[in-house]
Structure formats: structure tokens, C-alpha cells
GUKEKE-10328 format. One record per residue: residue number from 1; residue in three letters; x, y, z of N, C-alpha, C, O in turn. Coordinates in Angstrom, 2 decimals, padded with zeros to 5 digits. Layout:
<sites>
NUM; ALA; X; Y; Z; X; Y; Z; X; Y; Z; X; Y; Z
...
</sites>
This chain:
<sites>
1; MET; -001.11; -005.99; 018.74; 000.18; -006.01; 018.32; 000.85; -005.42; 017.35; 000.12; -005.19; 016.39
2; ASN; 002.16; -005.02; 017.18; 002.89; -004.61; 016.34; 003.68; -005.22; 015.11; 004.78; -005.70; 015.38
3; VAL; 003.25; -005.26; 013.73; 003.69; -005.72; 013.05; 003.93; -005.25; 011.71; 003.20; -004.68; 010.89
4; HIS; 005.36; -005.69; 011.69; 006.26; -005.04; 010.59; 005.37; -005.78; 009.28; 004.57; -006.71; 009.32
5; PRO; 005.91; -004.85; 007.98; 004.99; -004.50; 006.84; 005.60; -006.09; 006.23; 004.92; -006.61; 005.34
6; GLY; 006.91; -006.88; 006.72; 007.54; -008.00; 006.36; 006.97; -009.13; 006.55; 006.85; -010.13; 005.83
7; GLU; 006.56; -008.85; 007.75; 005.86; -009.81; 008.05; 003.81; -010.69; 007.98; 003.18; -011.73; 008.17
8; LEU; 003.70; -009.26; 007.58; 002.11; -009.22; 007.08; 002.02; -009.32; 005.84; 000.99; -009.54; 005.20
9; LEU; 003.31; -009.12; 005.36; 003.42; -010.00; 003.71; 003.30; -011.40; 003.19; 002.68; -011.92; 002.26
10; ARG; 004.43; -011.99; 004.44; 004.91; -013.61; 004.47; 003.81; -013.81; 004.79; 003.13; -013.89; 003.77
11; GLU; 002.92; -014.01; 006.08; 001.90; -013.98; 006.71; 000.76; -014.46; 006.03; 000.33; -015.61; 005.90
12; GLU; 000.13; -012.83; 005.43; -000.97; -013.05; 004.62; -001.16; -012.63; 003.50; -002.27; -012.15; 003.30
13; PHE; -000.06; -012.64; 002.23; 000.00; -012.54; 001.04; 000.78; -013.38; 000.65; 000.47; -013.69; -000.50
14; LEU; 002.21; -014.28; 001.21; 002.45; -014.79; 000.29; 002.42; -016.63; 000.65; 002.06; -017.51; -000.14
15; GLN; 002.83; -016.80; 001.82; 003.10; -018.42; 002.30; 001.19; -018.69; 002.18; 001.02; -019.84; 002.59
16; PRO; -000.27; -018.04; 001.77; -001.09; -018.51; 002.09; -001.25; -019.11; 000.04; -001.55; -020.23; -000.38
17; ARG; -000.96; -018.04; -000.66; -000.41; -018.40; -002.16; 001.11; -019.91; -002.33; 001.38; -020.54; -003.35
18; GLY; 001.58; -019.98; -001.36; 002.56; -021.07; -001.32; 003.63; -019.98; -002.38; 004.64; -020.68; -002.51
19; ILE; 003.83; -019.00; -002.97; 004.92; -017.87; -003.29; 005.81; -018.01; -002.27; 005.62; -017.98; -001.05
20; THR; 007.56; -018.27; -003.38; 008.90; -018.23; -001.38; 008.65; -016.52; -002.63; 007.83; -016.04; -003.41
21; ALA; 009.84; -016.29; -002.12; 010.57; -014.85; -002.02; 011.48; -014.99; -003.29; 011.95; -014.05; -003.92
22; LYS; 011.59; -015.81; -003.45; 012.65; -016.18; -004.97; 011.35; -015.55; -005.88; 011.34; -014.44; -006.41
23; GLN; 010.26; -016.56; -005.91; 009.45; -016.27; -007.22; 008.67; -014.66; -007.03; 008.33; -013.88; -007.91
24; PHE; 008.53; -014.54; -005.47; 008.02; -013.40; -005.64; 008.94; -011.85; -006.46; 008.59; -011.07; -007.35
25; ALA; 010.53; -012.00; -005.40; 011.14; -010.99; -006.42; 011.01; -011.08; -007.56; 010.42; -010.17; -008.15
26; LYS; 011.53; -012.27; -008.35; 011.44; -012.49; -009.55; 010.05; -011.44; -010.17; 010.19; -010.50; -010.96
27; ASP; 008.64; -011.97; -009.51; 007.48; -011.39; -010.58; 007.17; -010.22; -010.41; 006.46; -009.64; -011.23
28; ALA; 007.74; -009.54; -009.12; 007.83; -008.57; -008.70; 008.48; -007.63; -008.95; 008.25; -006.56; -008.38
29; LYS; 009.52; -007.77; -009.94; 010.87; -007.21; -010.33; 011.40; -006.53; -009.29; 011.60; -005.32; -009.36
30; LEU; 011.62; -007.14; -008.38; 012.40; -006.73; -006.76; 013.62; -007.33; -007.05; 013.60; -008.38; -007.69
31; PRO; 015.00; -006.71; -006.57; 016.19; -007.05; -005.98; 015.61; -008.57; -004.51; 015.03; -008.25; -003.47
32; LEU; 015.96; -009.94; -004.84; 016.10; -010.92; -004.07; 016.25; -010.62; -003.34; 015.26; -010.53; -002.61
33; GLN; 017.86; -010.10; -002.63; 018.17; -009.72; -001.01; 016.95; -008.17; -000.82; 016.98; -008.21; 000.41
34; ARG; 016.28; -007.31; -001.02; 015.90; -006.88; -000.84; 014.24; -007.31; -000.46; 013.78; -006.58; 000.42
35; VAL; 013.66; -007.94; -000.78; 012.25; -008.84; -000.63; 013.05; -009.60; 000.69; 012.60; -009.59; 001.84
36; LYS; 014.08; -010.11; 000.36; 014.29; -010.99; 001.95; 014.61; -010.17; 002.84; 013.95; -010.61; 003.77
37; LYS; 015.39; -008.90; 003.42; 015.53; -007.89; 004.08; 014.00; -007.63; 004.73; 013.81; -007.79; 005.93
38; ILE; 012.77; -007.17; 003.67; 011.59; -007.25; 004.56; 010.98; -007.82; 004.42; 009.78; -007.53; 004.46
39; LEU; 011.56; -009.28; 004.11; 010.86; -010.25; 004.90; 010.83; -010.46; 006.43; 009.94; -010.81; 007.20
40; GLN; 012.32; -010.05; 006.61; 012.41; -010.41; 007.66; 012.99; -008.95; 008.82; 013.74; -008.83; 009.79
41; GLY; 012.13; -008.09; 008.00; 011.62; -006.96; 009.40; 012.93; -005.80; 009.41; 012.94; -004.94; 010.29
42; LYS; 013.74; -005.83; 008.64; 014.85; -005.00; 008.12; 015.12; -004.39; 007.21; 016.28; -004.12; 006.88
43; LEU; 013.48; -003.87; 006.28; 014.04; -003.16; 005.78; 013.07; -002.51; 005.62; 012.10; -003.21; 005.33
44; SER; 012.85; -001.46; 005.68; 011.33; -000.33; 005.25; 010.49; -000.17; 004.13; 010.71; -001.24; 003.54
45; ILE; 010.10; 000.13; 003.79; 008.82; -000.02; 002.74; 008.61; 001.48; 002.12; 008.06; 002.43; 002.69
46; THR; 009.11; 001.43; 000.98; 009.59; 002.57; 000.04; 008.55; 002.90; -000.93; 007.79; 002.04; -001.39
47; ALA; 008.50; 004.21; -001.28; 007.45; 004.57; -002.36; 007.66; 003.29; -003.88; 006.77; 002.76; -004.56
48; GLU; 009.10; 003.16; -003.97; 009.62; 002.20; -005.34; 009.06; 000.83; -004.79; 008.63; -000.02; -005.57
49; ILE; 009.07; 000.72; -003.92; 008.92; -000.87; -003.23; 007.27; -000.82; -003.01; 006.81; -001.97; -003.04
50; ASP; 006.56; -000.10; -002.87; 005.40; 000.01; -002.58; 004.18; 000.01; -003.54; 003.06; -000.49; -003.46
51; ARG; 004.90; 000.87; -004.61; 004.62; 000.38; -005.79; 004.39; -000.99; -006.51; 003.43; -001.51; -007.09
52; SER; 005.14; -001.21; -006.33; 006.24; -002.99; -006.23; 004.60; -003.67; -006.91; 003.95; -003.96; -007.92
53; LEU; 004.66; -003.59; -005.06; 003.58; -004.87; -004.26; 002.17; -004.66; -004.69; 001.55; -005.51; -005.33
54; CYS; 001.58; -003.26; -004.24; 000.61; -002.28; -004.62; 000.83; -003.04; -006.41; 000.38; -004.19; -006.42
55; ALA; 001.21; -002.75; -007.33; 000.99; -003.50; -008.38; 000.87; -004.76; -009.17; 000.39; -004.89; -010.29
56; TYR; 001.55; -005.94; -008.12; 001.66; -007.03; -007.97; 000.24; -007.77; -007.30; -000.26; -008.79; -007.78
57; PHE; -000.16; -007.23; -006.42; -000.96; -007.58; -005.33; -002.93; -006.41; -005.94; -004.11; -006.42; -005.60
58; ASN; -002.23; -005.81; -006.72; -003.58; -005.28; -007.36; -003.89; -004.45; -006.25; -004.89; -004.92; -005.72
59; GLN; -003.49; -003.43; -005.66; -004.13; -002.44; -004.66; -003.50; -001.19; -004.54; -002.37; -000.72; -004.67
60; ILE; -004.74; -000.79; -004.20; -004.47; 000.97; -004.52; -003.01; 001.12; -003.38; -002.48; 000.62; -002.39
61; SER; -002.86; 002.22; -004.43; -001.61; 002.74; -004.54; -001.41; 003.24; -002.70; -002.46; 003.45; -002.08
62; GLY; -000.42; 003.35; -002.14; -000.27; 003.72; -000.80; 000.01; 002.84; -000.27; 001.00; 002.87; 000.47
63; TYR; -000.77; 001.62; -000.44; -001.62; 001.21; 001.08; 000.00; 001.02; 002.39; 000.06; 001.31; 003.58
64; TRP; 001.42; 000.23; 001.13; 002.20; -000.85; 002.06; 002.93; 001.17; 002.33; 003.02; 001.40; 003.54
65; LEU; 003.10; 001.64; 001.99; 003.37; 002.32; 002.92; 002.20; 002.84; 004.48; 002.58; 003.10; 005.62
66; ARG; 001.13; 002.84; 004.06; 000.42; 002.96; 005.10; 001.21; 001.95; 006.28; 001.83; 002.27; 007.29
67; VAL; 000.92; 000.70; 005.73; 001.44; -000.51; 006.71; 002.26; 000.62; 007.25; 001.73; 001.47; 007.96
68; GLN; 003.73; 000.68; 006.90; 005.11; 000.62; 007.18; 004.87; 001.86; 008.49; 005.42; 001.81; 009.59
69; SER; 003.94; 002.93; 008.05; 003.31; 004.06; 008.18; 003.59; 003.24; 009.99; 004.50; 002.76; 010.67
70; ALA; 002.21; 003.52; 010.03; 001.48; 002.86; 011.15; 002.65; 001.57; 011.89; 002.21; 001.04; 012.90
71; HIS; 003.49; 001.28; 011.61; 003.95; -000.09; 012.01; 005.29; 000.83; 012.97; 005.75; 000.31; 013.98
72; ASP; 005.79; 002.28; 012.46; 006.87; 002.94; 012.92; 005.72; 004.09; 014.28; 006.17; 004.75; 015.22
73; GLN; 004.44; 003.95; 013.92; 004.78; 004.80; 014.90; 004.04; 003.89; 016.14; 004.13; 004.53; 017.18
74; ARG; 003.37; 002.66; 016.32; 003.35; 001.91; 017.07; 004.75; 001.78; 017.72; 004.92; 001.91; 018.93
75; ARG; 005.87; 001.47; 016.72; 007.22; 001.35; 017.73; 007.51; 002.31; 018.49; 007.55; 002.28; 019.72
76; ARG; 007.84; 003.64; 017.45; 007.60; 005.16; 018.31; 006.62; 004.95; 019.66; 007.43; 005.23; 020.54
77; ARG; 005.92; 004.77; 020.05; 004.69; 004.78; 020.43; 005.62; 003.99; 022.05; 006.16; 004.52; 023.02
78; GLN; 005.44; 002.78; 021.69; 006.25; 001.55; 022.45; 007.35; 001.99; 023.18; 007.51; 001.82; 024.39
79; HIS; 008.27; 002.68; 022.25; 009.21; 002.97; 022.42; 008.94; 004.61; 023.88; 009.75; 005.10; 024.67
80; GLY; 007.97; 004.83; 023.71; 007.84; 006.49; 023.90; 008.05; 008.25; 023.24; 007.69; 009.34; 023.70
81; ARG; 008.76; 007.90; 022.05; 009.20; 008.73; 021.75; 008.03; 009.36; 020.37; 007.33; 008.82; 019.52
82; ARG; 008.28; 010.48; 020.69; 007.10; 011.30; 019.85; 007.53; 010.88; 018.63; 008.35; 009.96; 018.57
83; ARG; 006.82; 011.74; 017.01; 007.38; 010.87; 016.19; 008.09; 012.70; 015.28; 007.80; 013.90; 015.30
84; ASP; 009.02; 011.84; 014.68; 010.03; 012.99; 014.21; 009.02; 013.84; 012.78; 008.26; 013.35; 011.94
85; LEU; 009.29; 014.72; 012.93; 008.03; 015.32; 012.10; 008.99; 015.68; 010.55; 008.53; 016.07; 009.48
86; SER; 010.01; 015.48; 010.80; 010.91; 015.82; 009.16; 010.37; 013.63; 008.71; 010.00; 013.43; 007.55
87; GLN; 010.41; 012.51; 009.55; 009.97; 011.53; 009.06; 008.47; 011.79; 008.07; 008.23; 011.43; 006.92
88; ALA; 007.62; 012.58; 009.09; 006.33; 012.41; 008.96; 006.22; 013.41; 007.73; 005.13; 013.76; 007.29
89; ALA; 007.37; 013.83; 007.23; 006.77; 014.67; 006.10; 007.48; 013.92; 004.89; 007.46; 014.26; 003.71
90; LYS; 008.23; 012.63; 005.54; 008.81; 012.14; 004.23; 007.85; 011.02; 004.01; 008.07; 010.17; 003.14
91; ASP; 007.18; 010.99; 004.51; 006.23; 009.79; 004.22; 005.34; 010.31; 003.16; 005.26; 010.12; 001.94
92; ALA; 004.43; 011.33; 004.39; 003.45; 011.85; 003.17; 004.31; 012.95; 002.15; 003.89; 014.07; 001.86
93; THR; 005.37; 012.46; 001.75; 005.61; 012.67; 000.73; 006.03; 012.05; -000.34; 006.25; 012.55; -001.45
94; ALA; 006.18; 010.56; 000.10; 006.51; 009.44; -000.81; 005.24; 008.89; -001.07; 004.94; 008.43; -002.17
95; LEU; 004.40; 008.90; 000.04; 002.83; 008.94; -000.65; 001.98; 009.92; -001.60; 000.86; 009.64; -002.03
96; LYS; 002.35; 010.57; -001.73; 001.89; 011.78; -002.54; 002.42; 011.24; -003.87; 001.64; 010.97; -004.78
97; ASN; 003.88; 011.05; -004.00; 004.15; 010.70; -004.56; 003.95; 009.36; -005.07; 004.66; 009.12; -006.05
98; SER; 003.24; 008.49; -004.71; 002.99; 007.14; -005.65; 002.00; 007.79; -005.53; 001.42; 007.09; -006.36
99; PHE; 001.12; 008.60; -005.20; -000.34; 008.29; -005.91; -000.36; 009.67; -007.64; -001.17; 009.86; -008.55
100; ARG; 001.04; 010.31; -007.25; 000.99; 010.76; -008.35; 001.41; 009.73; -009.76; 000.72; 009.58; -010.77
101; VAL; 002.69; 009.14; -009.46; 003.10; 008.21; -010.57; 001.52; 007.87; -010.64; 000.56; 008.41; -011.17
102; GLU; 001.71; 006.75; -009.84; -000.35; 006.23; -010.58; -001.11; 006.57; -011.11; -001.73; 006.03; -012.03
103; ASN; -001.24; 007.72; -010.55; -002.28; 008.44; -011.74; -001.91; 008.60; -012.90; -002.59; 008.38; -013.91
104; GLU; -000.53; 009.11; -012.85; -000.09; 009.33; -014.11; 000.39; 008.19; -014.78; 001.12; 008.53; -015.71
105; ARG; 000.30; 007.40; -014.72; -000.28; 005.57; -015.50; -001.04; 005.51; -015.67; -001.41; 004.80; -016.61
106; LEU; -001.62; 005.96; -015.16; -003.07; 005.47; -015.29; -004.12; 006.54; -016.55; -005.09; 006.20; -017.22
107; ILE; -003.25; 008.13; -016.47; -003.73; 008.58; -017.30; -002.79; 008.00; -018.70; -003.47; 007.66; -019.66
108; ALA; -001.83; 007.94; -018.79; -001.30; 007.77; -020.04; -002.06; 006.25; -020.70; -001.70; 005.76; -021.78
109; GLU; -002.97; 005.76; -019.95; -003.48; 004.36; -020.52; -004.81; 004.32; -020.95; -005.50; 003.43; -021.45
110; GLY; -005.08; 005.82; -020.57; -006.58; 006.74; -021.14; -007.65; 005.65; -020.06; -008.79; 005.22; -020.25
111; ARG; -006.77; 005.49; -019.01; -008.39; 005.02; -017.84; -008.30; 006.22; -016.30; -007.99; 006.09; -015.11
112; GLU; -008.78; 007.38; -017.23; -009.18; 008.36; -015.90; -010.32; 007.82; -014.60; -010.32; 007.97; -013.38
113; ASP; -011.19; 007.16; -015.50; -012.35; 006.76; -014.66; -011.79; 005.37; -013.64; -012.55; 004.87; -012.81
114; GLU; -010.85; 005.04; -013.77; -010.22; 004.17; -012.98; -009.68; 005.31; -011.54; -010.29; 005.13; -010.49
115; ILE; -008.69; 006.31; -011.56; -008.58; 007.21; -011.35; -010.63; 007.52; -010.19; -011.00; 007.08; -009.10
116; HIS; -011.06; 008.08; -010.81; -012.46; 008.44; -009.90; -012.68; 007.22; -009.13; -013.05; 007.22; -007.96
117; ARG; -012.37; 005.88; -010.01; -013.30; 004.78; -009.46; -012.49; 004.67; -007.63; -013.09; 004.45; -006.57
118; ARG; -011.29; 004.86; -007.80; -010.16; 004.44; -006.56; -010.43; 005.86; -005.25; -010.21; 005.88; -004.04
119; GLN; -010.77; 006.50; -005.82; -010.64; 008.34; -005.27; -012.16; 008.14; -004.29; -012.45; 008.42; -003.12
120; MET; -012.86; 007.54; -005.36; -014.78; 007.26; -004.61; -014.32; 005.92; -003.06; -014.91; 005.64; -002.01
121; ARG; -013.42; 005.59; -003.50; -013.84; 003.92; -002.72; -012.50; 004.43; -001.19; -012.34; 003.86; -000.11
122; ASN; -011.83; 005.61; -001.75; -011.29; 005.96; -000.56; -011.68; 006.69; 000.09; -010.98; 007.24; 000.94
123; LEU; -012.94; 006.96; -000.08; -013.61; 007.95; 000.32; -014.88; 007.34; 000.93; -015.47; 007.96; 001.82
124; GLY; -015.30; 006.23; 000.51; -015.80; 005.39; 001.71; -017.20; 005.36; 000.45; -018.35; 005.16; 000.86
125; VAL; -016.97; 005.55; -000.89; -018.80; 005.45; -001.32; -018.47; 004.37; -002.34; -017.37; 003.93; -002.67
126; SER; -019.88; 004.02; -002.81; -019.93; 002.65; -003.84; -020.51; 002.53; -004.61; -021.69; 002.37; -004.29
127; GLU; -020.29; 002.50; -005.83; -021.77; 002.39; -006.65; -021.82; 001.32; -007.46; -020.70; 000.95; -007.81
128; ASN; -022.87; 000.58; -007.96; -023.53; -000.29; -008.13; -023.23; -000.15; -010.45; -023.18; 000.89; -011.11
129; ALA; -023.14; -001.37; -010.88; -022.60; -001.45; -012.37; -023.57; -000.41; -013.22; -023.60; -000.90; -014.35
130; ARG; -024.25; 000.60; -013.21; -025.38; 001.66; -013.68; -024.52; 002.66; -013.44; -024.64; 003.40; -014.41
131; GLY; -023.76; 003.09; -012.74; -023.27; 004.22; -011.69; -024.08; 005.06; -010.52; -024.01; 006.29; -010.43
132; ARG; -024.94; 004.10; -009.50; -025.47; 004.42; -009.06; -025.18; 004.71; -007.74; -024.69; 003.68; -007.28
133; LEU; -025.24; 005.66; -006.80; -024.96; 005.69; -005.52; -025.25; 004.52; -004.30; -025.93; 004.92; -003.35
134; VAL; -024.84; 003.32; -004.27; -025.61; 002.17; -003.60; -025.15; 002.45; -000.92; -025.59; 002.02; 000.15
135; SER; -024.04; 003.44; -001.47; -023.28; 002.93; 000.08; -022.84; 004.39; -000.08; -022.92; 004.97; -001.17
136; PHE; -022.25; 005.12; 001.33; -021.20; 006.39; 001.94; -021.07; 005.54; 003.04; -021.79; 004.88; 003.79
137; GLY; -019.69; 005.83; 002.86; -019.36; 005.50; 004.45; -019.60; 004.29; 005.25; -018.99; 004.16; 006.32
138; GLY; -020.36; 003.46; 004.89; -020.80; 002.01; 005.46; -022.15; 001.95; 005.13; -022.56; 000.98; 004.50
139; TYR; -023.16; 003.19; 005.58; -024.38; 003.34; 005.17; -024.96; 003.21; 003.89; -024.79; 004.07; 003.03
140; ARG; -025.61; 002.24; 003.71; -026.13; 001.91; 002.73; -027.64; 002.73; 001.99; -028.72; 002.67; 002.59
141; ILE; -027.53; 003.38; 000.82; -028.49; 004.40; -000.11; -029.63; 003.12; -000.42; -029.48; 001.92; -000.67
142; ARG; -030.92; 004.06; -000.26; -031.39; 003.07; -000.63; -032.57; 004.03; -002.25; -033.29; 003.35; -002.98
</sites>
């Protein structure tokens, strides 16, 4: 099944919370027409949109870019096309920039510890409240 990020946004994030497109656009500080096009599957997720969505839903930066990239890959595979390398480079650059912007924001706020926590979470490492390693890559550590 190949789900556009807009469909995922609508079905899994907005509708269950009873949030309208208009209210979401206002709260996320995005133009309403852009939000509507995303929800209709007519507009791809950009780094700017990813930052807004991740901030709104308190997600790790780059989540929506990864969803968009996976959607694009599946769509190309379904049509029997190879992934365009220039698009892959653009995706990687957008993802890198979204992480850079997010890290710069956290540093400016004096929250370097949050960067560390996010990096550890991305690696599959979990710590308890005392900072002790409790799991790594899905394996529980005693």
C-alpha cells in the first residue's frame, strides 16, 4: 500500500484529534491552500513543511521527509522506474538541513541534552531517568 504523507496526516493525525484543515493550518502557521494540497496528495512534503509538522506534533525533525521519501520510492518502484539520483541528493540535503536547523534551535535554547537524547533514540538506545542504559536496538540490558 502506497500512502501519500497527506493521507497519513489526515487519517492518523488530524481526524482522530478532530482537527480541521483550517485549524491545523492556523496552529501550524502554514498557508491553508498548502495544507489542503498536502491533504489531497497534490503537494509533496518539503523541509519547511517537515519542520512545521514535526514541531506541531512534537516529532523528531525529518519524520515527514522520510515518509515522503518512502512514498516516492514506492511510487517509482510501482512504475518500474529507478530512483533519480538528483532527487535522492535533494532529499538527503533537505533532511540534513532540517536536522541542522533543529539542532541550531535547540542549541540556541540551551537544550544540548535534547540533541543527545534524540540521537540516542535514533540509534535505538534507551536510558532510564538516572541515565542508565536500559535497551539497545530493541534488546533489554540488565
